[in-house]
C-alpha positions as CSV (number, residue, x, y, z in Angstrom):
1,M,15.9,-51.5,-21.9
2,V,14.9,-53.7,-19.0
3,V,11.5,-53.5,-17.4
4,Y,10.5,-55.0,-14.1
5,E,7.0,-56.3,-14.6
6,V,4.5,-58.0,-12.4
7,K,5.1,-61.6,-13.2
8,S,2.5,-63.2,-15.4
9,K,1.1,-66.7,-15.0
10,S,1.9,-67.2,-18.7
11,Y,5.4,-65.6,-18.6
12,D,8.1,-67.4,-16.6
13,G,10.9,-64.8,-17.1
14,D,13.3,-67.2,-18.6
15,G,12.9,-65.7,-22.1
16,G,11.5,-68.9,-23.5
17,T,8.0,-67.7,-23.8
18,S,6.7,-64.5,-25.4
19,F,6.0,-61.5,-23.2
20,T,3.1,-60.5,-25.5
21,N,-0.3,-62.1,-26.2
22,K,-1.6,-63.2,-29.6
23,K,-2.5,-59.6,-30.6
24,G,1.0,-58.5,-29.9
25,T,0.2,-56.4,-26.7
26,I,2.0,-56.9,-23.4
27,S,0.0,-59.1,-21.2
28,A,0.7,-59.9,-17.5
29,S,-1.4,-60.8,-14.5
30,C,-0.7,-61.4,-10.9
31,P,-0.6,-65.0,-9.7
32,T,-2.4,-64.0,-6.4
33,D,-6.0,-62.9,-7.1
34,G,-6.8,-59.6,-5.6
35,L,-3.3,-58.8,-4.3
36,N,-3.5,-55.3,-5.7
37,Q,-6.5,-54.5,-3.4
38,K,-4.5,-55.4,-0.3
39,F,-2.4,-52.2,-0.9
40,R,-4.5,-49.0,-0.8
41,L,-3.2,-45.5,-1.5
42,V,-4.4,-43.2,1.3
43,T,-4.1,-39.4,1.8
44,D,-3.7,-38.0,5.3
45,G,-5.1,-34.7,6.6
46,T,-2.1,-32.8,5.2
47,G,-2.4,-34.2,1.7
48,R,0.5,-36.6,2.1
49,K,0.0,-39.9,0.3
50,S,1.0,-43.3,1.7
51,V,0.3,-47.0,1.2
52,E,-2.0,-48.8,3.7
53,V,-1.4,-52.5,3.8
54,S,-4.4,-54.7,4.5
55,D,-4.5,-56.8,7.7
56,S,-5.6,-59.7,5.5
57,L,-2.2,-59.8,3.6
58,T,-0.6,-63.2,4.3
59,E,2.9,-64.7,3.7
60,E,1.1,-67.0,1.2
61,D,0.0,-63.9,-0.8
62,L,3.6,-62.9,-1.2
63,S,5.1,-66.4,-1.6
64,T,5.1,-66.4,-5.4
65,P,7.6,-63.9,-6.8
66,I,5.7,-61.3,-8.8
67,L,8.6,-59.3,-10.3
68,C,10.8,-60.5,-13.1
69,S,13.4,-58.7,-15.3
70,V,12.5,-58.7,-18.9
71,N,14.4,-57.2,-21.9
72,V,11.9,-55.3,-23.9
73,D,14.1,-53.8,-26.7
74,D,12.1,-55.5,-29.4
75,L,8.8,-54.3,-28.0
76,C,10.1,-50.7,-27.7
77,T,11.1,-50.9,-31.4
78,K,7.6,-52.0,-32.3
79,I,6.1,-49.2,-30.2
80,Y,8.3,-46.5,-31.8
81,E,7.4,-47.8,-35.2
82,G,3.7,-47.9,-34.5
83,R,3.5,-51.7,-34.6
84,D,2.6,-52.2,-30.9
85,G,-0.7,-54.0,-31.5
86,E,-2.8,-51.4,-29.7
87,Q,-6.2,-51.4,-31.2
88,G,-8.6,-48.5,-31.6
89,L,-6.3,-45.5,-30.7
90,G,-5.1,-45.0,-34.2
91,M,-2.5,-42.4,-33.3
92,P,1.3,-42.2,-33.7
93,F,3.6,-42.9,-30.7
94,A,4.2,-39.2,-29.7
95,E,0.4,-38.5,-29.8
96,K,-0.3,-41.6,-27.7
97,V,2.2,-40.5,-25.1
98,R,0.5,-37.1,-24.9
99,F,-2.9,-38.8,-24.7
100,F,-1.9,-41.1,-21.9
101,A,0.0,-38.3,-20.0
102,E,-3.0,-35.9,-20.1
103,H,-5.3,-38.6,-18.8
104,Y,-2.8,-39.6,-16.1
105,A,-2.2,-36.0,-15.0
106,S,-5.9,-35.3,-14.8
107,D,-6.7,-38.7,-13.2
108,T,-9.2,-39.3,-16.0
109,K,-10.1,-42.9,-16.9
110,I,-9.6,-43.9,-20.5
111,V,-12.9,-45.2,-21.7
112,S,-12.8,-48.3,-23.8
113,P,-15.7,-49.7,-25.8
114,I,-17.2,-53.1,-24.8
115,S,-15.7,-55.7,-27.1
116,S,-14.6,-59.3,-27.3
117,A,-11.4,-58.2,-25.5
118,C,-13.5,-57.8,-22.3
119,A,-13.6,-61.6,-22.0
120,T,-9.9,-61.5,-21.1
121,C,-10.0,-58.3,-19.0
122,E,-6.9,-58.1,-16.7
123,F,-8.9,-56.1,-14.1
124,T,-11.2,-59.0,-13.1
125,T,-11.2,-60.1,-9.5
126,T,-13.4,-62.3,-7.5
127,T,-14.8,-59.7,-5.1
128,T,-17.8,-60.6,-3.1
129,D,-20.6,-58.2,-2.0
130,E,-18.9,-58.1,1.4
131,D,-15.6,-57.0,-0.3
132,E,-17.4,-54.3,-2.2
133,Q,-18.9,-53.0,1.0
134,K,-15.3,-52.6,2.3
135,G,-14.5,-50.6,-0.9
136,L,-12.7,-53.3,-2.8
137,I,-13.7,-53.4,-6.5
138,S,-13.6,-55.4,-9.7
139,G,-12.4,-53.1,-12.5
140,K,-14.2,-55.3,-15.0
141,K,-17.5,-55.1,-13.1
142,E,-17.0,-51.3,-12.6
143,C,-16.3,-50.8,-16.3
144,W,-19.4,-52.8,-17.4
145,K,-21.6,-50.9,-15.0
146,E,-20.4,-47.6,-16.4
147,R,-21.0,-48.7,-20.0
148,L,-24.3,-50.4,-19.5
149,G,-25.8,-48.7,-16.4
């Protein structure tokens, strides 16, 4: 199986470095901070969804390739065997698939407890108060706010 993944700062795509972090989970981040927030999903009056591209998107934002082809056969084997490194779910593969599918279908956020893993949260961005007023968010900040009030 080949996956096209957002290219990580720590993964160069040449197969020489691991695609997983120390805990064995897949870890990738975008080399352009906040790039995901320059593409917003919008719904028109008829319910049709589309992508709205921010006027602030620059050629520099897109200059570093962010997709790379990665063979993930070994990772798929670990997932099917229940050795994927996911912590805290404690459920077999088929049950995890149902769990994730149900949450996706109902657009329900999966709540994770605050832990040391928060220090390396992949949903961190450097949004300013002005950015937040425009509707841009830091997932890490939103998560902590939900947990701690």
